[in-house]
C-alpha positions as CSV (number, residue, x, y, z in Angstrom):
1,M,-0.1,0.0,-0.2
2,D,1.1,3.5,-1.1
3,T,2.5,5.7,2.1
4,L,-0.1,8.0,1.3
5,T,-2.7,6.0,1.3
6,H,-1.0,4.0,4.2
7,K,-1.3,7.7,6.4
8,R,-5.2,7.9,5.3
9,R,-6.2,4.8,6.3
10,R,-4.7,5.0,9.9
11,H,-6.4,8.4,10.3
12,L,-4.4,9.8,12.7
13,A,-5.9,12.2,14.9
14,V,-4.3,15.2,16.2
15,Q,-4.4,13.8,19.7
16,Q,-2.2,11.0,18.2
17,L,0.4,13.5,17.4
18,G,0.8,14.7,21.0
19,L,-1.8,17.6,20.3
20,D,-4.3,17.8,22.7
21,L,-7.2,19.8,21.1
22,P,-8.1,22.7,23.6
23,D,-10.9,22.4,26.1
24,S,-14.4,24.0,26.1
25,S,-12.6,27.5,27.0
26,M,-10.7,27.5,23.8
27,P,-12.4,29.9,21.5
28,H,-14.0,29.1,18.0
29,A,-11.8,31.9,16.0
30,S,-8.2,31.6,16.5
31,E,-8.0,35.9,16.6
32,E,-10.7,36.2,19.8
33,P,-9.3,36.0,23.4
34,P,-10.3,33.0,25.4
35,A,-14.0,32.9,26.3
36,V,-15.4,32.4,29.6
37,E,-17.8,29.9,30.3
38,A,-21.3,31.6,31.1
39,V,-23.0,31.4,34.2
40,I,-26.8,31.0,32.8
41,S,-27.9,27.4,31.4
42,L,-29.7,27.0,28.4
43,A,-32.0,24.3,28.0
44,D,-33.0,22.7,24.4
45,G,-35.7,25.2,22.1
46,E,-33.6,28.3,23.7
47,M,-31.3,31.0,23.0
48,V,-29.4,33.7,24.2
49,D,-31.1,37.2,24.3
50,I,-28.8,39.6,22.9
51,I,-30.5,42.6,24.9
52,T,-30.7,41.0,28.3
53,N,-28.4,38.3,28.3
54,S,-30.9,35.9,29.6
55,A,-32.3,32.5,28.2
56,V,-35.9,33.2,26.1
57,K,-37.7,30.9,23.9
58,D,-36.4,30.0,20.5
59,T,-38.7,30.7,17.6
60,P,-39.1,32.3,14.4
61,K,-39.7,35.5,15.7
62,E,-37.5,35.3,18.3
63,Q,-34.6,35.2,15.9
64,V,-36.0,37.9,13.7
65,R,-36.0,40.3,17.3
66,Q,-32.6,39.1,17.9
67,W,-31.0,40.2,14.1
68,V,-33.0,43.5,14.6
69,A,-31.7,44.1,18.0
70,R,-28.0,43.7,17.1
71,A,-28.3,45.7,13.7
72,L,-29.7,48.3,16.2
73,W,-26.4,48.4,18.0
74,H,-23.6,47.9,15.5
75,E,-25.3,50.3,12.4
76,Y,-27.5,52.8,14.3
77,G,-25.3,53.2,17.7
78,I,-28.3,52.2,19.6
79,A,-27.3,50.9,23.2
80,F,-28.5,47.6,24.2
81,S,-29.3,49.2,27.9
82,D,-31.5,51.6,26.0
83,M,-33.7,48.8,24.6
84,K,-36.4,46.7,26.5
85,R,-37.9,44.0,25.2
86,D,-42.0,43.2,25.2
87,Y,-42.9,46.6,26.7
88,P,-46.2,47.1,27.5
89,L,-48.0,50.2,26.3
90,S,-51.7,51.4,26.5
91,V,-53.6,51.8,23.1
92,H,-56.7,52.6,21.9
93,S,-58.7,50.2,19.9
94,E,-61.9,50.0,17.7
95,G,-64.9,51.4,19.4
96,G,-62.6,53.8,22.2
97,R,-61.7,51.3,24.3
98,R,-58.1,50.7,25.6
99,R,-56.0,47.8,25.9
100,T,-52.4,46.8,26.4
101,K,-50.2,46.0,23.3
102,K,-46.5,44.7,23.8
103,I,-43.6,46.7,21.9
104,D,-41.1,43.8,20.8
105,I,-38.5,46.4,21.0
106,A,-38.9,49.3,22.4
107,I,-36.1,52.1,22.4
108,F,-35.4,54.7,24.9
109,K,-34.0,58.3,25.2
110,P,-30.1,57.0,25.9
111,G,-29.5,56.6,29.7
112,S,-33.2,57.6,30.8
113,D,-35.9,55.8,33.0
114,K,-37.2,53.1,31.0
115,T,-40.1,52.5,33.0
116,N,-41.2,56.0,31.8
117,P,-43.5,55.7,28.4
118,R,-42.8,59.3,28.0
119,N,-38.6,58.6,27.4
120,L,-39.5,56.4,24.6
121,Q,-38.3,57.4,21.4
122,R,-38.8,54.2,18.8
123,V,-40.8,51.0,18.2
124,V,-40.0,48.1,16.4
125,V,-42.2,45.4,15.5
126,C,-40.7,42.0,14.7
127,K,-42.9,38.9,12.7
128,P,-41.4,35.4,11.9
129,E,-39.4,35.6,8.2
130,P,-41.5,34.0,5.5
131,K,-40.6,30.6,4.8
132,P,-38.9,30.2,1.6
133,G,-41.1,28.8,-1.4
134,R,-39.9,27.2,-4.5
135,T,-39.3,31.2,-5.8
136,V,-37.9,34.0,-4.1
137,T,-40.2,35.6,-1.7
138,K,-41.4,38.9,-3.3
139,I,-40.4,41.9,-1.5
140,R,-43.8,44.1,-0.8
141,T,-44.2,47.7,-0.8
142,F,-45.5,50.0,1.7
143,E,-49.1,49.7,0.1
144,Q,-48.8,46.0,0.1
145,A,-48.1,46.2,4.0
146,K,-50.6,48.6,4.6
147,K,-52.2,46.1,7.5
148,D,-48.9,45.2,8.8
149,L,-48.0,48.9,9.2
150,D,-51.5,49.4,10.9
151,E,-50.1,47.6,13.8
152,L,-46.8,49.8,13.9
153,Q,-48.9,53.3,13.6
154,E,-51.2,51.9,16.5
155,L,-48.4,51.6,18.9
156,M,-46.9,54.9,17.3
157,G,-49.8,56.8,18.0
158,S,-50.3,56.2,21.7
159,E,-51.3,59.1,23.7
160,E,-49.3,57.8,26.4
161,T,-46.4,58.5,23.9
162,P,-46.7,61.5,21.6
163,Q,-43.1,61.9,21.7
164,I,-42.4,58.9,19.2
165,S,-40.9,60.0,16.2
166,Y,-39.6,56.5,14.5
167,G,-40.9,52.9,13.6
168,L,-40.1,49.5,12.2
169,W,-41.9,46.7,11.0
170,T,-39.6,43.8,9.8
171,N,-40.1,39.9,9.2
172,G,-36.3,39.7,8.6
173,L,-37.0,40.5,4.8
174,D,-39.3,43.1,4.5
175,L,-38.6,46.1,6.6
176,F,-40.7,49.0,6.5
177,F,-39.5,52.4,8.3
178,L,-42.1,55.3,9.2
179,R,-41.8,58.6,10.6
180,K,-44.5,60.3,12.6
181,E,-45.5,63.9,12.3
182,V,-47.7,65.2,14.7
183,T,-50.1,68.1,12.8
184,R,-53.4,70.1,14.0
185,M,-54.9,67.4,12.0
186,G,-53.3,64.5,13.8
187,A,-50.4,62.0,13.6
188,R,-49.3,61.7,9.7
189,F,-46.9,58.4,9.4
190,E,-44.7,59.0,6.3
191,P,-42.3,56.0,4.6
192,R,-38.9,56.3,4.9
193,S,-36.1,53.6,3.5
194,D,-33.9,54.0,6.7
195,W,-33.6,55.3,10.2
196,P,-31.5,58.2,11.5
197,M,-28.7,57.3,13.7
198,S,-28.9,57.4,17.5
199,E,-29.5,61.1,18.5
200,D,-29.3,62.6,15.1
201,T,-31.9,64.8,14.1
202,E,-34.4,64.5,10.7
203,A,-32.5,67.4,9.2
204,S,-29.4,66.0,9.5
205,R,-30.0,62.9,7.5
206,S,-33.1,64.4,5.3
207,V,-30.3,64.7,2.5
208,V,-27.2,62.2,2.0
209,G,-24.8,64.3,0.8
210,T,-21.7,63.7,2.2
211,L,-19.6,60.7,3.2
212,A,-20.1,62.0,7.1
213,T,-23.5,61.1,6.9
214,L,-23.4,57.7,6.1
215,R,-23.2,54.7,8.8
216,R,-21.1,51.7,8.7
217,G,-22.5,48.3,8.0
218,E,-22.8,45.3,9.9
219,A,-22.5,41.8,8.4
220,G,-25.6,40.6,9.1
221,K,-27.5,43.2,7.9
222,L,-25.4,44.2,4.8
223,Q,-26.5,40.5,4.0
224,T,-29.9,41.1,4.5
225,A,-29.8,44.4,2.4
226,F,-27.7,42.7,-0.5
227,R,-30.4,40.1,-0.5
228,R,-33.4,42.4,-0.3
229,C,-32.0,44.0,-3.3
230,H,-31.5,41.2,-5.4
231,N,-34.9,39.7,-4.2
232,Y,-36.8,42.6,-5.2
233,I,-35.3,42.6,-8.6
234,H,-36.0,38.6,-9.2
235,G,-39.4,38.6,-7.6
236,N,-40.7,42.1,-8.7
237,E,-39.0,42.7,-11.9
238,G,-39.5,39.4,-13.3
239,M,-35.9,38.4,-14.1
240,P,-33.9,35.1,-13.7
241,K,-31.6,34.8,-10.9
242,D,-28.3,35.5,-12.6
243,A,-30.1,38.6,-14.7
244,A,-31.2,39.8,-11.4
245,F,-27.8,39.6,-9.8
246,W,-25.9,41.4,-12.8
247,Q,-28.5,44.4,-12.3
248,F,-27.7,44.6,-8.5
249,L,-24.2,44.2,-9.7
250,Y,-24.3,47.5,-11.5
251,L,-25.6,49.3,-8.9
252,L,-23.2,48.1,-6.2
253,F,-20.4,49.3,-8.5
254,C,-22.2,52.6,-9.2
255,K,-22.4,52.7,-5.2
256,M,-18.8,52.0,-4.9
257,H,-17.5,54.3,-7.7
258,D,-19.8,57.3,-6.1
259,E,-17.9,57.0,-2.7
260,R,-14.5,56.9,-4.3
261,T,-14.8,59.9,-6.6
262,A,-16.6,62.2,-3.5
263,R,-13.9,61.2,-1.5
264,A,-10.9,62.2,-4.0
265,S,-12.9,65.2,-5.0
266,R,-14.6,66.1,-2.1
267,T,-17.7,66.7,-3.9
268,P,-21.4,65.8,-2.6
269,L,-22.6,62.1,-3.3
270,R,-25.2,61.3,-6.2
271,L,-26.4,57.9,-5.2
272,F,-28.7,58.9,-2.8
273,A,-32.3,59.5,-1.9
274,H,-34.5,62.1,-0.3
275,P,-36.7,60.9,2.0
276,D,-39.8,61.3,-0.2
277,E,-38.0,60.6,-3.6
278,P,-38.8,56.5,-3.6
279,F,-42.4,57.2,-2.9
280,N,-43.6,59.6,-5.9
281,A,-43.1,59.6,-9.8
282,D,-41.1,62.7,-10.1
283,G,-38.9,61.7,-7.1
284,R,-37.9,58.1,-8.9
285,K,-37.0,60.0,-11.9
286,R,-34.5,62.1,-10.4
287,I,-33.0,58.6,-8.9
288,R,-32.9,57.3,-12.2
289,N,-30.9,60.3,-13.9
290,R,-28.2,60.1,-10.8
291,V,-28.1,56.4,-11.4
292,V,-27.7,56.3,-15.2
293,E,-25.2,59.3,-15.1
294,L,-23.1,57.5,-12.6
295,F,-23.3,54.1,-14.2
296,A,-22.0,56.1,-17.4
297,E,-18.8,56.9,-15.8
298,V,-18.6,53.1,-14.2
299,K,-18.5,51.7,-18.0
300,Q,-15.6,54.4,-18.9
301,T,-13.8,53.4,-15.7
302,Y,-13.6,49.8,-15.5
303,E,-13.0,47.5,-18.0
304,L,-15.3,45.1,-16.5
305,F,-18.0,46.8,-18.7
306,T,-19.0,47.1,-22.0
307,A,-21.5,49.2,-24.0
308,R,-23.9,46.3,-24.2
309,D,-24.3,46.5,-20.0
310,E,-27.2,48.4,-19.2
311,I,-29.3,49.2,-16.3
312,S,-32.9,47.9,-17.7
313,L,-34.6,48.1,-13.7
314,S,-37.6,50.0,-13.7
315,D,-37.8,53.3,-11.6
316,Q,-39.4,51.4,-8.8
317,A,-36.9,49.0,-8.3
318,L,-34.0,51.6,-9.1
319,A,-35.5,54.0,-6.0
320,F,-35.6,50.4,-4.1
321,I,-31.8,49.3,-4.4
322,V,-31.0,53.3,-3.8
323,G,-32.7,53.5,-0.7
324,E,-31.1,50.2,0.5
325,L,-27.6,50.9,-0.4
326,A,-27.4,54.8,-0.2
327,P,-27.3,54.8,3.6
328,Y,-24.4,52.9,4.2
329,N,-20.6,53.9,3.8
330,L,-19.5,50.6,2.1
331,S,-15.9,52.3,2.0
332,G,-15.9,53.1,5.7
333,T,-17.6,49.3,6.6
334,D,-15.2,46.8,8.0
335,I,-13.6,44.9,5.0
336,D,-14.5,41.6,6.4
337,A,-18.4,42.5,6.6
338,K,-18.5,43.7,2.9
339,G,-17.0,40.7,2.0
340,I,-19.0,38.3,4.1
341,A,-22.5,39.8,2.8
342,Y,-21.0,39.9,-1.2
343,Q,-19.8,36.6,-0.8
344,E,-23.3,34.7,0.2
345,L,-25.0,36.4,-2.4
346,V,-22.7,35.9,-5.3
347,G,-22.5,31.9,-4.2
348,T,-26.2,31.5,-4.2
349,N,-26.4,33.2,-7.3
350,L,-24.0,32.3,-9.8
351,R,-23.0,28.6,-8.9
352,G,-21.6,27.0,-12.0
353,D,-22.7,23.9,-13.7
354,R,-19.7,22.1,-14.8
355,G,-18.7,21.1,-11.0
356,Q,-17.8,24.5,-9.7
357,Y,-19.0,24.7,-6.0
358,F,-19.2,27.2,-3.8
359,T,-16.6,26.5,-1.0
360,P,-17.3,26.8,2.1
361,R,-15.9,29.8,4.2
362,G,-14.4,27.3,6.9
363,A,-13.1,25.3,4.7
364,V,-11.4,28.2,2.8
365,D,-10.4,29.8,6.1
366,L,-8.7,26.7,7.6
367,M,-6.4,26.4,4.3
368,V,-5.6,29.8,4.4
369,S,-4.3,29.9,7.8
370,I,-2.1,26.6,6.9
371,L,-0.8,27.4,4.3
372,D,0.2,31.5,5.7
373,P,0.5,33.5,2.5
374,Q,2.8,36.7,3.5
375,E,2.8,39.9,2.1
376,H,5.6,39.5,-0.3
377,E,4.3,36.3,-1.8
378,T,2.2,35.6,-4.8
379,V,-1.1,33.7,-4.7
380,L,-3.2,32.4,-7.2
381,D,-6.5,30.5,-7.5
382,P,-6.8,28.9,-11.0
383,A,-10.4,27.7,-10.6
384,C,-11.3,30.8,-8.4
385,G,-15.3,30.6,-9.1
386,T,-16.6,33.1,-6.6
387,G,-13.2,34.3,-5.1
388,G,-13.4,32.7,-1.9
389,F,-9.7,31.6,-1.6
390,L,-8.9,35.4,-3.0
391,Q,-11.0,37.0,-0.3
392,A,-9.5,34.9,2.4
393,T,-6.3,35.8,1.8
394,L,-7.0,39.7,2.1
395,R,-8.7,39.1,5.3
396,H,-5.5,36.8,6.5
397,L,-3.2,39.6,5.6
398,L,-5.4,42.2,7.3
399,N,-5.8,40.1,10.4
400,Q,-1.6,40.0,10.6
401,W,-1.5,43.5,10.2
402,K,-4.3,44.2,13.1
403,A,-2.0,42.0,15.2
404,T,1.3,43.7,15.0
405,E,-0.9,46.9,15.4
406,G,-2.3,45.9,18.6
407,T,-5.8,46.3,17.2
408,S,-7.1,42.6,16.8
409,R,-10.7,42.4,17.0
410,L,-11.3,46.1,17.1
411,P,-13.2,47.9,14.5
412,D,-10.9,50.0,12.3
413,T,-11.0,53.9,12.6
414,L,-11.7,55.4,9.2
415,D,-8.2,56.6,8.8
416,A,-7.0,52.7,9.5
417,L,-9.8,51.4,7.4
418,I,-8.6,53.7,4.5
419,E,-4.6,52.8,5.2
420,H,-5.7,49.0,5.3
421,Q,-7.7,49.0,2.4
422,A,-5.1,51.1,0.3
423,R,-2.3,48.6,1.5
424,L,-4.4,45.4,0.6
425,R,-4.7,47.2,-2.9
426,S,-1.3,47.0,-3.1
427,Y,-0.9,43.5,-2.6
428,A,-3.8,42.7,-5.0
429,D,-2.4,44.7,-7.8
430,K,1.0,43.0,-7.6
431,H,0.4,39.8,-5.7
432,L,-3.0,38.3,-6.0
433,F,-4.3,36.5,-8.8
434,G,-7.5,34.3,-9.7
435,A,-8.5,32.6,-13.0
436,D,-11.8,31.1,-14.5
437,F,-13.4,29.7,-17.9
438,D,-16.6,31.2,-16.6
439,P,-16.7,35.0,-17.8
440,F,-19.5,35.8,-15.3
441,L,-17.7,34.1,-12.3
442,V,-14.4,36.3,-13.3
443,R,-16.6,39.5,-13.3
444,A,-18.1,38.6,-9.9
445,T,-14.7,37.6,-8.4
446,R,-13.3,41.2,-9.5
447,M,-16.2,42.9,-7.8
448,S,-15.5,41.0,-4.5
449,T,-11.9,42.2,-4.6
450,M,-13.1,45.7,-5.3
451,L,-15.3,45.9,-2.2
452,M,-12.4,44.4,-0.2
453,T,-9.8,46.8,-1.7
454,G,-11.5,49.6,-3.7
455,A,-10.1,48.3,-6.9
456,P,-11.2,45.4,-9.4
457,G,-8.4,42.2,-9.1
458,T,-6.5,40.8,-11.1
459,V,-8.9,37.8,-12.4
460,F,-8.2,36.1,-15.8
461,H,-10.8,34.5,-18.2
462,M,-9.0,31.0,-19.1
463,D,-9.0,27.5,-19.0
464,S,-6.1,27.0,-16.1
465,L,-5.6,23.2,-17.6
466,A,-4.9,24.3,-21.3
467,F,-2.8,27.3,-20.2
468,P,-0.8,28.8,-21.7
469,S,-2.6,28.0,-24.7
470,G,-6.3,28.6,-25.0
471,H,-8.7,30.6,-26.7
472,L,-10.2,32.8,-23.8
473,S,-9.4,36.3,-23.6
474,G,-6.9,36.3,-20.7
475,V,-4.7,33.7,-21.6
476,A,-2.5,36.4,-23.3
477,D,-2.2,38.8,-20.1
478,A,-1.8,35.6,-17.6
479,A,1.2,34.3,-19.8
480,R,3.0,37.4,-18.8
481,A,1.6,38.1,-15.3
482,I,1.6,34.4,-13.6
483,P,3.8,32.1,-16.3
484,L,4.2,28.5,-15.0
485,G,6.9,28.3,-11.9
486,S,5.9,31.6,-10.9
487,I,3.7,31.5,-7.6
488,D,4.3,31.2,-4.1
489,V,1.3,30.3,-2.6
490,L,-1.7,28.2,-4.9
491,M,-5.0,27.4,-3.3
492,T,-8.0,26.0,-5.0
493,N,-11.3,24.1,-5.1
494,P,-10.9,22.5,-8.9
495,P,-14.0,21.3,-10.2
496,F,-15.0,17.9,-10.0
497,G,-17.5,15.5,-10.4
498,T,-18.1,11.9,-12.2
499,D,-19.8,13.2,-15.2
500,I,-17.0,15.7,-15.9
501,K,-14.1,14.4,-18.0
502,I,-11.1,16.0,-19.9
503,E,-11.1,14.7,-23.1
504,E,-9.1,17.0,-25.6
505,V,-5.8,15.5,-26.2
506,E,-4.1,18.7,-26.7
507,T,-4.6,19.8,-22.8
508,L,-4.0,15.8,-22.3
509,D,-0.4,16.1,-23.7
510,R,0.5,19.0,-21.0
511,F,0.2,16.1,-18.3
512,R,1.8,13.0,-20.2
513,D,5.0,12.7,-18.0
514,G,2.8,13.6,-14.6
515,V,-0.7,12.1,-14.0
516,A,-2.0,11.6,-17.4
517,R,-0.4,8.3,-17.5
518,S,-2.4,5.1,-17.8
519,F,-1.7,3.4,-14.3
520,V,-1.8,-0.4,-14.3
521,R,-1.6,-3.2,-11.3
522,N,1.1,-5.7,-11.9
523,R,-0.4,-9.1,-11.1
524,E,3.1,-10.4,-9.9
525,T,4.1,-7.7,-7.6
526,G,0.8,-6.0,-7.1
527,K,2.5,-2.3,-7.6
528,V,1.2,0.1,-9.8
529,D,3.2,0.1,-13.1
530,I,2.9,2.4,-16.1
531,A,1.4,1.0,-19.4
532,D,2.5,2.2,-22.8
533,R,-1.3,2.8,-24.0
534,P,-2.3,6.7,-23.8
535,V,-5.0,8.0,-21.2
536,T,-8.0,9.3,-23.3
537,A,-9.8,11.0,-20.5
538,L,-9.2,12.2,-16.6
539,A,-11.4,14.1,-14.3
540,P,-10.3,17.8,-14.1
541,E,-9.5,17.2,-10.2
542,Q,-6.9,14.7,-11.0
543,L,-5.3,17.2,-13.9
544,F,-5.5,20.2,-11.5
545,I,-3.0,18.5,-8.9
546,E,-0.3,18.6,-11.3
547,R,-1.2,21.9,-12.9
548,A,-0.9,23.4,-9.4
549,E,2.5,21.8,-8.8
550,Q,3.6,23.3,-12.4
551,W,2.5,26.8,-11.2
552,V,4.3,27.1,-8.2
553,K,8.0,27.6,-7.7
554,P,10.2,25.0,-6.1
555,G,9.3,25.2,-2.2
556,G,5.9,26.6,-3.3
557,R,2.7,25.7,-1.3
558,I,-0.2,24.1,-2.7
559,G,-3.7,23.8,-1.2
560,L,-6.5,21.7,-2.8
561,V,-9.9,20.6,-1.9
562,L,-10.3,17.5,-3.3
563,P,-12.9,14.3,-3.2
564,N,-11.8,11.6,-1.0
565,G,-11.6,8.8,-3.7
566,I,-8.2,10.3,-5.0
567,L,-6.4,9.7,-1.5
568,S,-8.2,6.3,-0.6
569,N,-9.3,4.5,-3.6
570,P,-7.4,1.5,-4.0
571,G,-7.7,1.4,-7.8
572,P,-4.4,1.8,-9.8
573,V,-5.2,5.3,-11.5
574,D,-5.8,7.0,-8.0
575,E,-2.6,4.9,-6.5
576,G,-0.8,6.1,-9.4
577,I,-1.6,9.7,-8.9
578,R,-0.6,9.5,-5.3
579,Q,2.8,7.7,-6.1
580,W,3.4,11.1,-8.4
581,I,2.4,13.5,-5.7
582,L,4.6,11.6,-2.7
583,Q,7.3,11.8,-5.8
584,N,7.0,15.7,-6.7
585,C,5.4,17.3,-3.1
586,W,5.9,17.1,0.3
587,V,2.7,16.6,2.1
588,L,2.3,19.1,4.8
589,A,-1.5,18.4,5.8
590,S,-4.3,16.2,5.1
591,I,-7.7,16.9,6.6
592,E,-10.8,15.1,6.1
593,L,-14.2,17.0,6.0
594,P,-17.5,15.6,7.2
595,V,-20.2,15.6,4.4
596,E,-22.1,18.8,6.3
597,M,-19.5,20.8,4.9
598,F,-20.7,21.1,1.5
599,I,-24.5,19.9,1.7
600,A,-25.1,23.3,3.9
601,D,-23.1,25.4,1.5
602,A,-23.4,23.9,-1.9
603,G,-25.8,21.7,-1.8
604,V,-23.2,18.7,-2.6
605,N,-23.5,15.4,-0.9
606,I,-19.4,14.6,-1.2
607,L,-16.8,14.0,1.4
608,T,-13.9,16.1,0.8
609,T,-10.2,16.5,2.0
610,I,-8.4,19.7,2.3
611,L,-4.5,18.4,1.0
612,C,-1.6,21.1,1.7
613,L,1.6,20.3,-0.2
614,K,4.7,21.9,-0.8
615,K,6.6,21.3,-4.5
616,K,9.9,19.5,-4.0
617,T,13.0,21.0,-5.8
618,Q,14.7,19.1,-8.4
619,D,17.9,18.3,-6.0
620,E,15.1,16.6,-3.5
621,I,13.9,14.3,-6.1
622,N,16.9,13.4,-7.3
623,T,18.4,12.7,-3.8
624,E,15.3,10.3,-3.3
625,A,15.8,8.8,-6.7
626,L,19.3,8.0,-5.6
627,N,18.6,6.8,-2.3
628,Q,15.7,4.6,-3.9
629,H,13.0,5.3,-1.1
630,P,11.0,8.4,-0.4
631,T,12.3,10.3,2.9
632,D,10.5,9.9,6.1
633,Y,8.9,12.9,7.6
634,P,5.8,13.9,10.0
635,V,2.4,14.4,8.3
636,F,0.0,16.6,10.1
637,M,-3.3,14.8,9.5
638,A,-6.9,15.5,11.2
639,V,-10.5,14.5,11.0
640,A,-13.1,17.0,11.1
641,E,-16.4,15.7,12.6
642,K,-17.8,18.8,13.3
643,V,-18.0,21.8,11.2
644,G,-20.4,24.1,13.2
645,V,-23.7,23.3,11.2
646,D,-25.8,20.7,10.5
647,R,-27.0,19.1,6.9
648,R,-29.7,21.7,6.6
649,G,-27.2,24.7,7.5
650,N,-28.5,25.0,11.1
651,P,-25.9,25.8,13.9
652,V,-24.8,22.6,16.0
653,P,-23.8,24.0,19.5
654,R,-21.8,22.3,21.6
655,R,-22.5,20.2,24.6
656,R,-21.4,19.0,27.8
657,P,-21.5,14.8,28.2
658,D,-25.2,15.1,30.2
659,G,-26.1,17.2,26.9
660,E,-26.3,20.2,28.3
661,V,-25.5,23.1,25.6
662,I,-22.2,25.2,26.6
663,L,-22.4,28.9,26.7
664,E,-19.3,31.4,26.6
665,T,-19.2,34.9,27.3
666,V,-17.3,37.3,25.0
667,D,-16.7,40.8,24.3
668,E,-18.2,42.1,21.6
669,V,-17.0,45.3,20.2
670,E,-18.2,47.7,17.8
671,R,-17.0,51.7,16.8
672,V,-19.9,54.0,17.0
673,G,-18.5,57.5,15.6
674,D,-15.1,57.8,17.8
675,E,-15.8,55.7,20.2
676,V,-15.2,52.0,20.8
677,R,-18.0,50.1,22.7
678,K,-17.7,46.8,24.5
679,V,-20.5,44.8,25.6
680,P,-19.8,41.4,27.4
681,R,-22.2,39.1,25.7
682,I,-23.5,35.4,26.2
683,R,-23.3,33.1,23.3
684,V,-23.8,29.5,22.6
685,S,-20.5,28.0,21.6
686,I,-20.8,26.6,18.3
687,D,-19.6,22.6,17.9
688,N,-16.6,23.5,14.9
689,D,-13.2,21.6,15.1
690,L,-11.9,23.7,12.0
691,P,-10.4,26.4,14.0
692,L,-9.2,24.1,16.5
693,I,-7.6,21.6,13.9
694,G,-5.8,25.1,12.4
695,A,-4.4,25.9,16.0
696,A,-3.3,22.4,16.5
697,Y,-1.5,22.6,12.8
698,R,0.4,25.8,14.1
699,R,1.3,23.9,17.4
700,F,2.5,20.6,15.2
701,R,4.7,23.1,13.1
702,E,6.4,24.3,16.2
703,L,7.2,21.1,16.5
704,N,8.0,19.9,13.0
705,P,9.3,22.4,10.7
706,E,8.3,22.0,7.2
707,P,10.2,19.6,5.2
708,G,12.3,20.5,1.9
709,L,13.0,23.9,0.9
710,N,12.6,26.8,3.7
711,R,10.9,30.0,2.5
């Protein structure tokens, strides 16, 4: 049995390498400090309330309330201490009788007495999120939601609380903001597309004209905003999912371009909406005129777009999306929050049909952590898909810089964020590359790089297995920028699937001296030999192993997500490929992933492995050949049994031996204006082996330096 298979079969766990996994006090994100175990207990069917830090029943409505409360703190600067859940309020019902209704989230004047209803300033009504059907859930208009808004208006119009100015009704997907104005004729309720920040006046936010009036985005709410924009186009404009995504992408590019030019030229923003513009025909036309002008500039500025790219949305759709995007300062929002929001949307809507799968973030982050790309190193993903590995590389570098600066887990100041983004842009321009044969994924990945760096990344439209040949548009530029043998770190999840085969003779000829050979079992010796007959077809993931080795420098590092069969099947073809790997590469790590990894995020029922390699130098290969046996060295191996979610994508909590859910206390940090606010929060500890495996790998390397050529 070959060495690689032998080690796979033994399934060495990290404990067997003398690396005990951390106990329950160990955090689940390597950049966080150790969490303190919480003092409250949590029964099945309960969750931790972010407002009170106490146990509450876990219901669909409660999940929406928790999401809203978090966004109120992170985005609007409203302190949890100024919120109260299920606040009773006396209201008039039909017939003049009074009754008591509970406000799901009542928001009081900062620092005031929450028992006095006269201190109540805003109210939030929460409902369960609608269950998704076979088609996208349509986003409703204010007119369509009139019955729901009656409930909100009833609370805002209570005689006990004439000072209430703002209300929000939401089911986690629909968000309806109202502003109350008291006139001689009674209360009048005006629709709004957003709320002002805490303690801000309406006048200061009536016109979004400068970057200073915008707010930072929080990952969860930004994800919802992006999803709402896409769903509005898909459901209300009748467009297919991919067409809806590209229309949203055009508007997102306009938003980024607008902020960039406004900051550079110190001129007012153009992608904004006055409070009443989205709700009347003349206002919607003014919004369209501003958007069309911006998109014309975008097409002239970025080569991603051509004259054929046009905004085909209705005035209503444009007004809705501008109302969603305009309040955010995307250039001032934490880099990771933007990446998370965008990656979820693009992964949901642009999955390929030739074996490309959206790579779950946990697997991506683990691979990047193990290979540890540095600022001077060139990184390539030759099958980049939606750009997950490129995004994770930028996050990895950013976390390195913040650790050096002593600001880990602290939100960047605006100056620091601009500085970090410029540094990431410089790195991406020189050292970060992607490639894919799907032109739509190429454009989407460049957009994700722009969200994180402020400029589109370098992603080539080409067939990486045919490189440096091929007919696609990016081949010539790639041949100059990333020739074979020039890359320091290559990470990829190559397309794989039983129905996908590479049969082009010209492509196979590039691998005839490596994996594209006829491996056969010798009946007498039991070993795998090479037959003379040519191979006529191979799976792309098999060829990508050698292509990765060809692309990196001697000593370069490789990370691949592969189906388990390549590393464990007993057949001669897979065993021959394993022998080729051992002959040409050092094996740094092999980590088996459970089936839940790809079912939850990609809808694919398959067992996979993260395989990390290091290319041998020719001298190292020659030395082993002369010695007639491979060099013995320790290999890190682990089996991830839990990845934080089940097959449906639901979070999986860690539990004690008696079955009780483990809770932990952590400090949540947010920046509101120039103030950094730190709030201790109790949360469920998620059962996820991947960060622990990453930490164990780093300890393993402290005891066992990488084999072969030093970096």
